[in-house]
C-alpha positions as CSV (number, residue, x, y, z in Angstrom):
1,M,-21.8,-73.0,101.9
2,Y,-19.3,-74.5,99.4
3,C,-20.5,-74.1,95.8
4,L,-19.1,-76.2,92.9
5,P,-20.0,-76.5,89.2
6,F,-20.7,-80.2,88.9
7,V,-22.6,-82.9,90.9
8,A,-19.6,-85.2,90.9
9,L,-17.4,-82.5,92.4
10,A,-20.1,-81.6,95.0
11,S,-20.5,-85.2,96.0
12,E,-16.7,-85.7,96.3
13,K,-16.3,-82.5,98.3
14,T,-19.1,-83.5,100.6
15,D,-17.3,-86.7,101.4
16,I,-14.0,-84.9,102.0
17,L,-15.5,-82.2,104.2
18,S,-17.5,-84.8,106.2
19,K,-14.3,-86.6,107.1
20,R,-12.4,-83.3,107.8
21,F,-15.1,-81.7,109.9
22,C,-16.6,-84.8,111.6
23,G,-17.9,-82.8,114.5
24,H,-20.2,-80.8,112.2
25,I,-23.2,-81.7,110.0
26,V,-22.0,-81.6,106.4
27,K,-24.7,-82.1,103.8
28,G,-24.8,-82.3,100.1
29,F,-27.3,-80.4,98.0
30,H,-27.5,-81.4,94.4
31,S,-29.5,-83.4,91.8
32,G,-32.5,-84.0,94.1
33,I,-30.3,-84.6,97.2
34,G,-30.6,-82.5,100.3
35,G,-34.0,-80.8,99.9
36,N,-34.4,-77.0,99.9
37,S,-33.3,-76.0,103.4
38,F,-29.9,-76.1,104.9
39,R,-30.9,-74.6,108.2
40,K,-30.0,-77.7,110.2
41,C,-26.5,-78.3,108.8
42,S,-23.2,-76.6,109.4
43,I,-21.7,-77.0,105.9
44,A,-23.8,-77.1,102.8
45,V,-22.0,-78.4,99.7
46,C,-23.9,-77.7,96.5
47,T,-23.9,-77.0,92.8
48,F,-24.1,-73.4,91.7
49,E,-27.8,-73.8,90.7
50,K,-28.7,-75.4,94.0
51,A,-26.8,-72.7,95.9
52,H,-28.8,-70.0,94.2
53,S,-32.0,-71.8,95.2
54,L,-30.9,-72.4,98.8
55,I,-29.9,-68.7,99.2
56,A,-33.4,-67.7,98.0
57,H,-35.0,-70.1,100.4
58,S,-33.0,-68.9,103.3
59,V,-34.1,-65.3,102.6
60,T,-37.8,-66.3,102.3
61,K,-37.7,-68.4,105.5
62,K,-35.7,-65.8,107.4
63,Y,-32.6,-67.7,108.3
64,A,-30.2,-66.0,105.9
65,D,-28.5,-64.3,108.8
66,T,-27.1,-67.8,109.8
67,I,-24.9,-67.8,106.6
68,K,-21.4,-66.8,107.5
69,L,-19.2,-68.0,104.6
70,V,-19.8,-68.9,101.0
71,I,-17.0,-70.4,98.9
72,V,-17.5,-70.4,95.2
73,D,-15.1,-72.8,93.5
74,E,-14.2,-72.7,89.8
75,V,-15.4,-69.1,89.7
76,H,-13.7,-68.7,86.3
77,M,-16.9,-70.4,84.9
78,M,-18.6,-67.1,85.3
79,G,-17.4,-66.5,81.7
80,D,-19.2,-69.7,80.5
81,E,-22.1,-68.9,78.3
82,N,-24.2,-71.7,79.9
83,R,-23.4,-71.4,83.6
84,G,-22.0,-67.9,83.9
85,E,-25.2,-66.0,84.6
86,I,-26.1,-68.3,87.5
87,I,-22.7,-67.7,89.1
88,Q,-22.9,-64.0,88.7
89,S,-26.5,-64.0,90.0
90,L,-25.5,-66.0,93.0
91,L,-22.6,-63.6,93.8
92,M,-24.8,-60.6,93.4
93,K,-27.6,-62.1,95.6
94,I,-25.0,-62.8,98.3
95,K,-23.4,-59.4,98.0
96,G,-26.8,-57.7,98.3
97,M,-27.9,-59.7,101.3
98,S,-25.5,-58.7,104.0
99,D,-22.0,-57.4,104.5
100,S,-21.5,-60.0,107.2
101,I,-21.3,-62.9,104.7
102,R,-17.8,-63.6,103.7
103,V,-17.3,-64.7,100.1
104,I,-14.3,-66.6,98.9
105,T,-13.9,-67.3,95.2
106,L,-11.5,-69.9,93.9
107,S,-9.9,-70.5,90.5
108,A,-6.7,-72.0,89.3
109,T,-7.2,-70.5,85.8
110,L,-8.4,-67.0,86.3
111,S,-5.8,-64.4,85.1
112,D,-4.3,-62.0,87.6
113,D,-6.1,-59.1,85.8
114,D,-9.5,-60.9,85.9
115,N,-8.9,-61.9,89.5
116,F,-8.3,-58.3,90.4
117,K,-11.4,-57.2,88.5
118,L,-13.5,-59.8,90.3
119,S,-12.2,-58.7,93.7
120,Q,-13.1,-55.1,92.8
121,Y,-16.6,-56.1,91.7
122,L,-17.1,-57.9,95.0
123,N,-15.5,-55.1,97.0
124,G,-12.9,-57.6,98.2
125,S,-9.2,-58.4,98.0
126,S,-7.4,-60.6,95.6
127,F,-4.9,-63.3,96.6
128,Y,-2.3,-65.0,94.4
129,L,-0.6,-68.2,95.3
130,N,2.4,-68.5,93.1
131,A,2.7,-72.3,92.6
132,D,6.0,-71.9,90.7
133,S,7.7,-70.3,93.7
134,P,9.7,-72.7,95.8
135,K,8.3,-71.1,98.9
136,N,4.7,-71.0,97.7
137,I,4.5,-67.3,98.5
138,L,1.0,-65.8,98.9
139,Y,0.7,-62.4,97.2
140,I,-2.1,-60.0,98.4
141,D,-3.3,-57.0,96.5
């Protein structure tokens, strides 16, 4: 599951992932597209709100154990007064479901300190890609 903040980004990412993973079923879930079940697709690309709904549906219909990876892009929006609660709720729901679901959060604007705090909150690790470095070194805490 790949979660994004806006319909336009989700639509664009669906197209990109469909081309990149042509041997898999990639389906978009946003603004009335995709329905309420992602049981039959390999990769679900959705908005934060739709992801929250899909996760709840997977628990109710007992196929949540098929979820292996959730990517939450633009996670810095967790501080947004309008969208922040849904992102936090989504992360907490996933965290409470199973230890076998891997969660990757992405942000180009989250400070190192906030990134570390988020990784601690999710019982995970933080990774830093230093774009200013000529070798693009990946730093791991």
